[in-house]
C-alpha positions in Angstrom: 0.0 0.0 0.0 2.9 2.4 0.7 4.2 1.9 -2.8 0.8 2.5 -4.2 0.4 5.7 -2.1 3.9 6.9 -3.1 3.1 6.5 -6.8 -0.1 8.4 -6.4 1.7 11.2 -4.5 4.2 11.6 -7.2 1.6 11.8 -10.0 -0.6 14.1 -7.9 2.3 16.5 -7.3 3.1 16.6 -11.0 -0.6 17.3 -11.7 -0.7 20.2 -9.2 2.5 21.7 -10.5 1.2 21.6 -14.1 -2.1 23.1 -13.3 -0.5 25.9 -11.2 2.1 26.8 -13.8 -0.4 26.8 -16.7 -3.0 28.7 -14.8 -5.7 26.1 -15.4 -9.2 27.0 -14.2 -11.2 24.7 -11.9 -13.5 23.2 -14.5 -10.5 21.9 -16.5 -8.6 21.0 -13.4 -11.5 18.8 -12.2 -11.4 16.9 -15.5 -7.7 16.4 -15.3 -7.9 15.3 -11.7 -10.7 12.9 -12.5 -8.4 11.1 -15.0 -5.7 10.9 -12.3 -8.2 9.3 -9.8 -9.1 6.7 -12.4 -5.5 5.6 -12.5 -5.4 5.1 -8.7 -8.8 3.6 -7.8 -7.4 2.2 -4.5 -6.7 5.7 -3.2 -9.5 8.1 -2.3 -8.5 11.5 -3.7 -10.1 15.0 -3.6 -9.1 18.2 -5.3 -9.5 21.5 -3.4 -8.9 25.0 -4.5 -9.1 28.6 -3.4 -9.5 31.6 -5.6 -8.0 35.0 -4.7 -10.7 37.7 -5.1 -8.4 40.5 -6.3 -6.6 38.6 -9.2 -8.6 35.4 -9.6 -5.5 33.3 -9.1 -6.1 29.7 -8.1 -4.3 27.7 -5.5 -4.8 23.9 -5.7 -4.4 21.3 -3.0 -5.1 17.5 -2.9 -6.1 15.1 -0.2 -5.2 11.5 -0.6 -6.7 9.0 1.8 -5.4 5.5 2.2 -7.7 2.9 4.0 -4.8 2.0 6.3 -2.3 4.9 6.4 -4.6 7.9 6.9 -4.8 11.2 5.0 -2.0 13.0 3.2 -2.4 16.7 2.3 -0.4 17.8 -0.7 0.0 21.3 -2.2 2.3 23.2 -4.5 3.0 26.9 -4.4 4.8 28.6 -7.4 7.5 31.2 -6.8 6.2 34.6 -5.7 2.8 33.1 -4.9 1.1 33.1 -1.5 1.8 29.8 0.3 -1.2 27.8 1.6 -0.6 28.3 5.4 -0.8 32.1 4.8 -4.0 32.0 2.9 -6.4 31.7 5.8 -7.2 28.1 4.9 -10.9 28.0 5.6 -11.9 31.1 3.7 -15.1 31.4 1.7 -16.7 33.8 -0.7 -19.7 36.0 0.2 -21.5 34.1 -2.6 -21.1 30.7 -0.8 -24.3 29.5 0.9 -23.6 25.9 2.1 -21.1 23.2 1.7 -22.1 19.5 1.7 -19.1 17.1 1.9 -16.8 18.7 -0.7 -19.3 20.6 -2.8 -20.2 24.2 -2.2 -23.5 25.7 -3.3 -23.5 29.3 -4.4 -26.3 31.7 -3.6 -27.1 32.2 -7.3 -27.4 28.4 -7.7 -29.7 28.2 -4.8 -32.0 30.9 -6.1 -32.1 29.4 -9.6 -33.0 25.9 -8.4 -36.0 27.0 -6.3 -38.2 27.3 -9.4 -36.9 24.5 -11.4 -36.4 21.0 -10.1 -37.7 19.8 -6.7 -41.1 21.5 -6.4 -42.3 19.0 -3.8 -39.3 19.2 -1.5 -38.7 21.6 1.4 -36.3 24.4 0.6 -33.5 23.3 2.9 -33.5 19.8 1.5 -33.6 21.1 -2.0 -30.5 23.1 -1.4 -28.7 20.2 0.1 -29.8 18.0 -2.8 -28.1 20.3 -5.2 -24.7 19.7 -3.5 -25.2 15.9 -3.2 -26.2 15.5 -6.8 -23.3 17.7 -7.9 -20.9 15.5 -5.8 -22.1 12.4 -7.7 -21.9 14.1 -11.1 -18.4 15.3 -10.4 -17.3 11.7 -9.8 -19.3 10.2 -12.7 -20.4 12.9 -15.2 -23.5 12.6 -17.4 -23.3 14.0 -20.9 -26.2 15.8 -22.5 -26.5 15.8 -26.3 -27.7 18.8 -28.2 -30.9 16.9 -29.1 -31.5 16.1 -25.5 -31.0 19.7 -24.5 -33.4 20.8 -27.2 -36.0 18.4 -26.0 -35.6 19.6 -22.4 -35.9 23.2 -23.5 -39.0 22.4 -25.5 -40.5 20.7 -22.5 -39.7 23.6 -20.3 -41.3 26.1 -22.6 -44.5 24.0 -22.9 -44.7 23.6 -19.1 -44.4 27.4 -18.6 -46.6 28.1 -21.7 -43.8 30.0 -23.4 -45.1 29.2 -26.9 -43.6 32.2 -28.7 -40.0 33.6 -28.6 -41.2 36.9 -27.1 -42.9 34.9 -24.3 -39.6 33.3 -23.5 -37.7 36.6 -23.6 -40.3 38.2 -21.3 -40.0 35.2 -18.8 -36.2 35.5 -18.8 -36.5 39.3 -18.1 -38.9 38.7 -15.3 -36.6 36.2 -13.7 -33.4 38.1 -14.3 -31.9 35.4 -16.5 -29.9 35.4 -19.7 -30.4 32.8 -22.4 -27.2 31.1 -21.3 -28.3 30.9 -17.7 -31.7 29.5 -18.8 -30.1 26.8 -20.9 -27.8 26.0 -18.0 -30.7 25.5 -15.6 -32.7 23.5 -18.1 -29.7 21.3 -18.8 -29.2 20.7 -15.1 -32.8 19.6 -14.9 -32.3 17.2 -17.8 -29.1 15.8 -16.3 -30.9 15.2 -12.9 -33.6 13.3 -14.8 -30.9 11.1 -16.4 -29.2 10.6 -13.1 -32.6 9.6 -11.5 -33.0 7.1 -14.3 -29.5 5.7 -13.8 -30.0 5.2 -10.0 -33.5 3.8 -10.1 -33.8 1.9 -13.4 -33.3 -1.6 -12.0 -35.5 -1.1 -8.9 -38.8 0.1 -10.4 -40.4 -3.3 -11.2 -39.5 -4.7 -7.7 -40.9 -1.6 -6.0 -44.1 -1.7 -8.0 -44.6 -5.4 -7.2 -44.2 -4.8 -3.5 -46.4 -1.6 -3.3 -48.8 -2.4 -6.1 -51.9 -1.5 -4.0 -50.5 2.0 -3.3 -50.9 2.9 -7.0 -54.6 1.9 -7.3 -56.3 5.1 -8.6 -59.8 6.3 -7.6 -61.8 9.0 -9.3 -63.9 10.8 -6.7 -66.3 13.7 -6.1 -66.0 15.3 -2.6 -67.7 17.9 -0.5 -65.4 19.5 2.1 -66.6 20.8 5.5 -64.8 22.4 8.3 -66.8 20.8 11.1 -68.2 17.3 11.7 -71.7 18.4 12.5 -72.3 20.1 9.1 -70.7 17.1 7.3 -72.9 14.6 9.1 -76.1 16.6 8.6 -75.5 16.9 4.8 -74.5 13.2 4.6 -77.8 12.2 6.2 -79.7 14.4 3.7 -77.9 12.8 0.8 -78.5 9.3 2.0 -82.2 9.9 2.6 -82.7 11.4 -0.8 -83.7 14.7 0.6 -80.9 16.4 -1.4 -78.8 15.3 -4.4 -75.0 14.9 -3.8 -74.1 17.4 -6.5 -76.8 19.8 -5.2 -75.2 19.6 -1.8 -71.8 20.3 -3.3 -73.1 23.4 -5.1 -74.8 24.7 -1.9 -71.6 24.1 0.1 -69.5 25.9 -2.6 -71.7 28.9 -2.7 -72.2 29.3 1.1 -68.5 28.9 1.8 -67.6 31.4 -0.8 -70.0 34.0 0.6 -68.8 33.6 4.1 -65.0 33.5 3.6 -64.4 34.5 0.0 -62.5 31.2 -0.3 -64.8 28.4 -1.5 -63.7 24.8 -0.9 -61.3 23.0 -3.2 -62.3 21.3 -6.5 -65.1 18.9 -6.1 -63.5 16.3 -8.5 -60.2 14.7 -7.7 -58.0 11.8 -8.8 -56.3 10.1 -5.8 -53.9 7.2 -5.4 -54.1 5.0 -2.3 -50.5 5.6 -1.2 -50.9 9.4 -1.4 -54.1 9.9 0.7 -54.6 9.7 4.5 -55.2 6.2 5.8 -58.8 6.7 6.8 -59.8 8.2 3.4 -57.8 5.6 1.5 -59.4 2.7 3.3 -62.9 4.0 2.8 -62.5 5.0 -0.9 -60.8 1.9 -2.2 -63.1 -0.5 -0.4 -66.2 1.2 -1.8 -68.2 0.3 -5.0 -68.6 2.8 -7.8 -71.4 5.3 -7.1 -71.3 4.7 -3.3 -71.4 7.8 -1.0 -69.4 7.7 2.2 -68.8 10.1 5.1 -68.1 12.0 7.0 -64.4 11.1 6.6 -61.7 13.0 8.5 -59.3 14.8 6.2 -56.5 17.3 6.5 -58.9 20.1 5.7 -61.6 18.9 8.1 -64.4 16.5 7.1 -65.5 15.3 3.7 -68.5 13.5 2.1 -67.1 11.4 -0.8 -68.7 9.8 -3.8 -66.7 7.2 -5.6 -67.0 7.5 -9.3 -64.6 4.6 -10.3 -61.6 2.7 -9.1 -58.8 1.7 -11.5 -56.3 -1.1 -10.5 -52.6 -0.2 -10.7 -50.6 -0.8 -13.7 -47.0 -0.1 -14.5 -47.5 2.5 -17.2 -45.2 5.5 -17.9 -46.9 7.7 -15.4 -46.5 5.2 -12.6 -43.0 4.4 -13.6 -42.0 8.0 -13.4 -43.7 8.4 -10.0 -41.8 5.4 -8.6 -38.5 6.8 -10.0 -39.1 10.1 -8.1 -39.9 8.3 -4.9 -36.8 6.1 -5.1 -34.6 9.0 -6.0 -35.9 11.0 -3.0 -35.2 8.0 -0.8 -31.7 7.9 -2.2 -31.2 11.6 -1.5 -32.6 11.3 2.0 -30.1 8.6 2.8 -27.2 10.7 1.6 -28.4 13.7 3.5 -28.4 11.6 6.7 -24.7 10.7 6.2 -23.5 14.0 4.8 -21.4 16.6 6.7 -23.3 19.9 6.3 -21.9 23.4 7.1 -24.0 26.5 6.6 -22.1 29.7 5.9 -24.9 32.2 6.1 -25.8 31.6 9.8 -24.4 30.0 13.0 -26.8 27.2 13.8 -26.9 23.6 15.0 -26.3 21.0 12.3 -27.7 17.7 13.4 -26.1 16.0 10.4 -22.6 16.8 11.6 -20.9 13.9 13.5 -17.9 15.9 14.7 -17.5 16.3 18.4 -15.0 18.0 20.7 -12.8 14.8 20.7 -12.6 14.7 16.9 -10.0 17.4 16.5 -7.2 14.8 16.2 -8.9 13.5 13.0 -8.4 16.9 11.2 -5.2 17.3 9.2 -2.9 19.7 11.1 -2.9 22.5 8.5 -6.7 22.7 8.8 -7.1 22.9 12.6 -8.5 26.1 14.0 -7.4 28.0 10.9 -10.8 29.6 10.2 -11.2 30.6 13.9 -7.7 32.1 14.0 -8.5 34.2 10.9 -11.9 35.4 12.2 -10.8 35.9 15.8 -13.2 33.4 17.4 -13.1 29.9 18.9 -15.2 26.9 18.0 -18.5 26.7 19.9 -20.1 23.5 21.1 -23.5 22.7 22.5 -24.4 19.1 23.5 -21.6 17.9 21.2 -23.2 19.7 18.2 -20.8 22.1 16.6 -22.0 25.7 16.2 -19.1 27.5 14.6 -17.9 27.3 11.0 -15.2 24.7 11.3 -12.9 22.8 8.9 -13.7 19.1 8.9 -12.1 16.1 7.3 -12.4 12.4 7.6 -9.5 10.3 8.8 -9.7 6.6 8.1 -8.5 5.6 11.5 -11.5 7.2 13.3 -15.3 6.9 13.1 -15.9 10.6 12.7 -17.0 12.1 9.4 -16.5 15.5 7.8 -15.4 17.5 4.9 -12.8 20.0 3.9 -13.0 23.5 2.4 -13.6 23.3 -1.3 -14.4 25.6 -4.2 -17.0 24.9 -6.8 
């Protein structure tokens, strides 16, 4: 293993020297470093860099981790350049928002992603997902052809009803985007879709077989009430034939609109068993077509429900895509649980972080306390949960996990 590590060290140093002398930018540097990593699969390697704000010069460093020997920090500084120990080590840009493992999310990336990809996720998780996905794509990139990009752009325009060029230009102006930025965001969305396919492709059929009943679909009509008494009274009137179901729905719609200005939600709905509350799902999917049930407890209060029809689940394209999204979200949730997360915009507890006061020995020497020395503060701890912005890194000889400072 020592011989293997030595060979990797020599090649890594040559790579760092070449990139420094030629002034190579991070995008190309990551490509070169990726090829180097492929030649040494037995060594875990990471490329780090820091950009000087005043002249945009780049300083590169590498971390090489051996499963038995620990972590080696390697850097090269050209003549007349500022050596690494004098650079403040854990310094970040004002545009940095959060770092997850070795991937930093910029504020502009965060704002752009809010309207594009994960509409159903909470904002915090969506931001963390960007870093986790980028981490995977840095290690195993996904290419997007011109045809695929065009299809993605066409789909985006249809989804946003941008049927004419002037509609698209107006949308970009309203969102403060250039055409290049829009293409970049759409391309990211298409690449995420391809990554989702790659991760979930061989699991869809098994998941469907195990959860088939969750994808049974019911077409229903419903009348929503805020209180149980009103719902029960209307249900009795419908059951006795005193009032027709749809007449009751109309009366409820009009009365609620007059009282609050906010009439109930749409009377017709399509629901899947796995996506509705247990009580509602059990009642609806056990009923016959045309049957009226209620009152049933819902998130909005109480409902009288009429079942129009129930369709057994089948693995069509819509169901397949729904399963892929669920599996992909499970995959992301697992990675969030094991990630080391450091927020730059506020001092706050980070439950995902596994570093404690005793973990300092696992941090390479050049990283320890550097950020706090620069900013004139000490690390804060509360119940073993770190509160300050601290440099982390994983050492193979310990159980702690963490990440180092990195540019993106």
